[in-house]
N, C-alpha and C positions, 0 to 999 in steps of 0.2 A: 673664346673666353669661356671658362667653366661656369656653369649655372650656380648661383648662390645656394639654391636648394641642394644640389648635388654635393657642393662643398660642405654644407652643414651635415648631410647624411654621412659623408665619409668621416668627418670629425667625430660624430657621435659613435660610429662604428669602431673607430680607433680607440676612443676613450673607454668604451665598454670592453674592448679587448684587454686594456690595461687593468681593469678592475674585475675581470671575470672570476678571480679567486679571492677577492676581498672578503674577509670574514665579517659576519654580521652579529656574532654573539657579543661583541663589545658595545653595541648600541644600547643606550638606556631606553626606558619605555617610551619617552617622548620622541626620541630620535627614531625609534622603530616605527612608531605610528606615522610620523612625518615621511619617512622613507617609503613606507607602504603606500601612502596616499599619492606621493610623487610618482612612483612607478605606475600606479594605476592611471593617473592623469596623463603621463607621458605615453603610455600604451594607447590610450584613446587618441592622442594626437598622431601617433605613428600609424594607427589604423586608418584615420582619415586621410593622411597623406598617401597611403597605399591605395586607397579607393580612388582618390583623385588621379593618381598616376595611371591606374587601371582604366579609368573612364577615358582618359586622354589617349591611351593606347587603343581602346575600342573605337574611338572616332577615326583612327587612322588605318586600322587593320581589322578586316572582317574575321580573321582567325585569332583575335586577341584572346579569346577564352581558351583556345587550345594552347596557345603560347604560354598563357599564365599558369595553366594546369601543369604543363611541362616544367616550367621554371620554378614553381613553388611546391609542387607535389601535393596540392590540394585536390580534392575530388572534383570532377566536373560539375556536380550539383552545387557544391559549395561555391565554386568560382562563378557559376551562373547566377546564384543568389546575390553574391557580393557585387557583381557587375550591374545587376538590376538596382541594387541599393546605391551604387556609385552614380548611376544615371539619375536617380531621384534626387540625390544630394546636389547634383549640378543644377537642378531647377529650384532648389529650396535653400537659398543662401543663408537665411538665419540659422537653419538647422545645421548646415555644413560648417558655418562659422563656430557655432557652439561646440561641435565635435572637435573642430581644429584647435580650440582652446582647452580641450580636455574635459569639458563640462558634462559630457555624456558618452556612453559606450556605443559600440557598433550594434549590439543587441537592442539597446534602447532606441537607437536611430531607426532600426527596422520597424519597431512597434509604432513610432511616431509617424513614419511614412505610411504604414498600413492604415493607421487610424485616420490620417488626413485624406487618404484616398477614398475612404468610406463616407466622407461628408457629401451632402447633396451637391450635385453639379451646378445648381443655380444659386448656391450660397455666394453672397457678395464677397468680392476680393478682400475687403476690409475685415470682414468677419473671419475669413479663412486665415488671414494673417494673425488675427487675435488668437485663433485656435492653435496655430503653430507655436506662437509665443507661450501660450498657456501650457502646452505639453512640454516644451523645453524647460520651463520652470519646474514642472513636476519631476523632471529627470533628476533633480538634485536630491530628492528624498524617496524616490520609488524605483523598485527594480522593474524589469521588463514585464513580468506577470502582473504586477500591480498597475503598471501603466496601461496594460491592455484592458484591465477591468475598468479603470478610470476613464479610458478612451471611449468606452461604450456610452458614457453619459456626457460627452464633450459638448453636444448641442445644448444641454441644459445650462452650460456656462456662457457660451457665446451667442446662442439664439434660443432662449427658453421657450419662446412662443412657437417654435417649430420642432421642438425636441420629441414630443410624445409619439407621434406616428412613426417617424423613421427609426426611433429607438426600439419600439415594439416590433417593427418589421425586421430589424437587424437581429433581434433576439430570437424571433420566430424562425428566420432563415437559418441561423446558426444551429438551433435545436433540430431542425429538419435534417440538416447536413449531419449532425451528430447521430441521429437515429439511423441514417443510411450507413454510417461507418461502424455501427455496433458489431462487435465480433466476440465470440467466446469459443476457444478451442481447448479440448481436453485430450490428453493421450497418455496411455500407460507406458512408462519408461522401461518397464521390464526389470526393475531393481527394487520393487517394493514401494515405488513412489509414482504419483501421477503429476504431470506438468499441466499448468494452467496458463493460458495466454489469451488476452482479450482487450477490448476497448469498450468502455461504457459511456453513456452520456454523462456530462458533468454532474447533473443532479444525483444520478444513481451512484456515480463514483464517490461523490461527496458523502452520500448516505452510507455507503459501504465503509468508507474511511472512518466516519464518525462511530459507526457501530463496532468496528474492530478495535478502534482506539479506546472506546469506552470500556469494552469488555477486557481488553488486554491490560489496561491500567486503571483498575477500579479504585474507588475510595478506600476500600479495605485492602491495603497492600500486603499485610502479613499473610494473607491466605495463600498466596502463590509466590512469596518471596523467601529466599534464604539470604539473610543479610540484606544487601541492596539489590540482589539480582534474582530475577525470576528463574524458576527451575521447571523442568519437565517432570513427568511421573517417576523418572529414574534418578532424580536428584541432580541432573545435569543443568548447568546454567544456560539460560536462553538469551539470545540477543533480541532486538526489537522485531526483526522480520520473523524469527522463530516463534515469538509470542503471538504475533498476529496470525501466523499459520495455525498455531495450536487453538487459538480462539475460533478461527474459521472452521476448523474441524469440529469443534464443540458445538458451534451453531448448526452445522449440518446434522449432527446427532440429535439435536433438540427439535428438529422440524417435526410437527405433529403428523404422524403417518395417516391418521384418520381424515385429515383435511387435504391430502395430496391428491392431484388429479389422477385419473385412471389411464393406463396404457396397456393394451392387450387384455382388457377385461378385468385387470386388477389394479389397485392403487399402486403408485410409485413407491414400493417398499423394497428393501433388500432382504433376500432369503439367505439365511445362514445354514450351511450344511455342516453338521458336527456329528462325529461318531458318538455312539452311546458311551464308549469308554472315556472319550474326552469330555463328554457332557458331565459325567459323574466323577471325573478325576479330581484329586485334591489340587489345591492351588500350586503346590510345589512341583507337580508333575507336568511334563511337557505335553503338547498337543497342537493340532492344527485345525483351523476352521477354514471354510471357503465361502466367499460371498458371491452369490448368483452363479456359482459353479466356475468362476474364472479367477477370483482374487483370493490369495491365501493370506491369512493373518494368524497370529498366535491364538490358541484357544482361550487364553486368559483375557485377551482383548475382546473376544466375542462374549465372554461371561460378563465383562465390565459393561459393554454396550447393552447387553440384555437387561441390566439393572434399570436402564432408562427407556430404551426403545420400545416401540410397538413390535413385538417379536412374532415371527412365524417359524417355530422350530421344526426343522426337518431332521429327524433322528435316523441315522443310518446304521445298518448292521455291519458285520465283518466284511461282506462283499459289496458294500455300498448300496444294498437294497434299502428302500425306504421302509423303516419300521413303524414310523408314526409321523403324520403330517398334522401339526397342531393348529389351534386357532390363533389368528392374529390378535394379540391382546397386550395390554400394558400391565406391568406387574403391580403397580399401585394406581388406583384411580384417583380422580381429582380430589374428592373429600378426604381420602386417606393421606394424600400428599399434603394437603392443607393442614391436617392434624399433626403430621410429623414436623412440618415447618414451624407451626406454632409451638410445639413442644420443644424442639431443639433450638430454635431461634438462630443459631449459627452452626457452622461446621462443627461436628463432634470431635474433631482432632484437637489435641491439646494446644493451646495458644494460637488457635486459628479463629478469626472473627469474620470469615466469609459468610454473608447472609445465607441462611438456609434456603430461602426461596430461589436463590441463584445457583444452588448446588444440585447434587444428585442424590437420589435415595438409594443407598447401598444396602445389600442383603448380606449381613454377616453369615447367615446360613443360607446359601444359595438355593434358588428354586430347583436347581439340578439335583440337590440332595434333600429335597423334601421341604424346602422353606415355604412359609406362607406369606400372604400379602396383607397382614393386618398391621396395627400400629405398635405392636410390642417391640421391645428393644431388640429381641433376637431376630426380627424379620425386617426391620427397616430403620435406618438412621441417615441423617443428613451429612453428606461429605462434599467438600468443594471439589472441583475437577482434579486438582493436584493431588489431594489426599485420596480421592476415589481411585486414581491410577495406582497409587501406592498400595491400596487395599488389595488390588488384583495383581500386584507385582510379587513374584515368588521370591525376590531377594529381600523382601521386607516381612517382618512379623508384626501382626497387629494384636494389641491387647487392650483391655479396658482398664483404666486407672481409677482412682477415687474420683468422686463427683461425676462418674459416667463418661469422662473424657477418654478419647482413644489415643493411644501412644504407639508410634511406629518405631521400630528399631531394625537394623540390618540383621539378617540371620547369621 
């Protein structure tokens, strides 16, 4: 006699075959919502059934994992993790039943099991059951990440008198593991870009995320937006990852060189090699600069960075001999910058309200052509990062309009 479960699965499989090409565009909004929720709930129920069958296979066959990998084309790691979850569900009937009724997903079930496994081993069975029921209830309104965070405080709910010490120990252990897992890799891709790959502790990752988000989406949107989209210095629209990358680069350029640690007897600064011709060239003329003798960049970018950075100019002659090794200095000191910020209040570009204190001090007459570093209009003005890039872009012409505002137009 055929098993009722197998009969059901065959029926479902046949029914889905019949509706494989059924159009969904005819559904109204209410029907679309209901159908989506039904599919999700049915998917949860199918997942639980698959896990139950996998566990039953594992109890009969030592090579169940290998057979499952071969039959389903899942990775061995994924199959192993799912078999572990299946075994846990077999011992946690309330959780298995909730999943079988479609009330929670497989990722949620994994979090519930992991959270329950972290409870003190001497916790009474009654409190353990209460904890399981509480987590199942939370699954209705919280995703796996939210469940994981709430699970850290589970003892506060079921055993508040025992919560403080285990919770503190768990957080401390997690942070110690996170410190051991920290990694940061940098490598030159050889195409004008660097690749970054790493793992940070959660607090530092959160700090970096907030820092980049705050700078990439400031209150004063018009400063870096054209219409509704941010642009780079060349007028190209940027997506969110590109904006974050641009902000990260800007933060690196803003690091105070005078406060950086020393390495090899000098502070961690970048030395720019620039030929005398490129140093004094007009904006529209091409040129190449080199950072620390290894990384090439357009000379105009070196001039732009020189507006803000602590610079150590190394001027080279025609045969790359060092003609002059200048002093490390910042083109405008603190009081001068404060005065320029107070005078300009915002970016000097027309219709831009980026705060001056968050911008750059640009030199309309560059120091490479005899510019000074006082507070007169001809030697210093506030520009936001976007318009500062345009000021050094040879495809744009910069002129001063009435009321002292700067206007950019393509050449």
